[in-house]
N, C-alpha and C positions, 0 to 999 in steps of 0.2 A: 293466617286468617283467610287468604284468598281475596277475591273481589266480590263485593255485594253492592248492588245498585237498587235504589228505592225511589219511587216516584208516585205522587198523588196530587189531587186537586186540593188547593187550600180554600175550602169553603167555610161557611159559617159553623157547620157542625164540627169541623176539625179545629177551628179556633176555640169554640166553646169547650171542647174536650181537652184541649191543651190547657186552658185557663183553670178548669175544674180539677184536672189532674195535678197541676202545679200547686194549687191551694191544698189539696188533700195531702200531698207529699210534704209541703213546707210547713203547714200549720195543723191541718185537721186529719191526722192519720186515722186508720180504721180503729185503732185502740182508743183514741180520744173520742171518736164518734160513739163507740160502744159505751164509754164512760158517761157520755152525755145522756144516752138512753137510760142507763142505770140511775143517774142522778135525777132524771125526770120521774122515774118510777118511785124513787125514794122520797122525792119532794111531794108527790101526790099522796104517798103513804103517811108522811108526817102531817100533812094537812088533814087527811081523814082521821088520823089519830087524835089531833087536836079538837076536831069537831065531835068526835065520839066520846072523848074523855075530857071534860071541861077543866080538870085540874092540871092538864098538860098543855096549856095554851102556849107555853114557850116553844112547843114544837111547830106551831103555826108559823112563827117567824122563820124557823129553820126551813120548813117546807117551801114557803114563799120565796126565800132566798135561792133555794135550789132551782125552783121553776124559773125565776128571773135570770139566773145564770145560764141555764140552758136556752132560754129564749134569746138572750143576748148573743150567745154563741151562734145560734141559727141566723140571727139578724146580721151578725158580722160576716158570716159565710156568704149571705146573699149580697151584701154590699161589696165585699172584696171580689166576689165572682163577677159582678157587673163591672167593677173597675178594671179587673184583669182582662175581661173580654174587650172592653173599649180600648185599653192600651195596646193589646195585641192587634186589634184591627188597624189602628193608626200606624203601628210599627210595620205591619205587612204592606200597607198602602204606600208607605214611604220607601221601603226597601225593594219591594217587588214591582211596584207600579202596575203595569198591565199584565205582568207575568204572574199568574196565580197557580202555577204548578211548582211544587217543591221537588228538587232533584238532588239526591245525595249519593256519593260513592264512598264505600269503606274499603280501604286497602290494608296491607299488612301494618303500615305505620301511620296512616293518616286518614282523616275523613275529608272529602272534597265536596264543597257545595258548588253545584253547577248552574249556569244560567240557561236561558232558553235556547241560545245558539250553541250550547255545549261548552262554552268557555268556563274556566275555573274562576269563581268569584272569591272563594276563601278556602284555605287549607288549614285544618285543625289536626295537630299531632295527637295520636291516640294516647300518648304518654301524659297528655293534659286532661284526660278524663277524670272527673271528680265524683260523679254519681251516675246512677241509672235507675229508672223505674218504668212502670208500664200502666196503661189503662186498658179498657176493653178492646179498643181498636188500634191503639198506637203504642209505640215503645219510645222512650225518651232517654237520650244520652246527654249528660251535662259536662261541658268542658270548662276550663279555666275562663274566668271573666263572666261566669253565669250564662254562657252561651248554651242554649238548649237546642239540640237537634231532634226533631220530631219525625219519627219514621212510621209509616203505615204498615201494619202487620201483613196486609194483603197486597202491598205495593211493591214487592220485591220483583224486579225484572231480571235480576241476576242473583242466584242463590236463593235460599229460603229463609223465612223468619226463624224457624227452629234452629237452623245451622248458625245464623247470625247471633241469636241469643246465646247459644252454647259458647261461641267465641267471645262475646262481649262480657260474659260472666267472669272472665279472668280479671276484669277491671273493677275498681272500687264501687261499692254501693253502701251509702250511709244514710242514716236518718238525720235530717237537718236539726240543728240545735234548737230552733224555734219550736219544731214539732216535739222534741224531747221535753222542753220546758213546759209546753201546754199539757202534755201527757202527765208529767210529774205533778203539776198543780192540780189537775183533775183527780189524779190518784189520791193525793193527800185529802182533798175535799171528800171524795167518796169514802175513804177509810174513816174519816171523822164522822161521817153520816152513819156508816154501819155501826160504829162504836156507840153512837147516841141511840141507835135503834135497839141494840142489845140492852143498853141501859134502861130504855123505856119499858121493855117487856121482861126484864129480869125480875124474878120474884124477890120480895124484900127478905133480908136476913132475919132469922128468928131472934 
């Protein structure tokens, strides 16, 4: 792998991006967010169908439930994001105190977390990498014990992000179980909605 060094200021934007990226990865994947958009459209369509055709009032209930589900997902996202940002702020204040600069070194066999004076504060073996994902400005490597190393894509002082990503792709990347469960549940709900939609507009048998 060689040696890669990464350094960046831990500001409020970095904290918020860490929290939102973790939530997207752990719970609200792009697939699940797309399904929420689809369910919102289906819910609005069922409500419109019920208002247009009085004999299909049962679809009003289905449409309202779809819209309530999507609204609750959005509310959950906002609440969890606020909580995650607050927890991350407290954790950084306790661990870093006055040092608000993150410094990481990746070597052939380990990731080293460095302090302001250059001392090693923690060494994480690369063999303990469990997951990896990225956001617009950061790349995240997850180690045993749910330890997340957040790297700035533009913060490499030794090596480049492109080379680092090519090396780290040899390690596992998996979709968390919680995200898979949420995606599966939303898929089943969307499939049931689409079936009901076809039933609503299917011409009667002769």
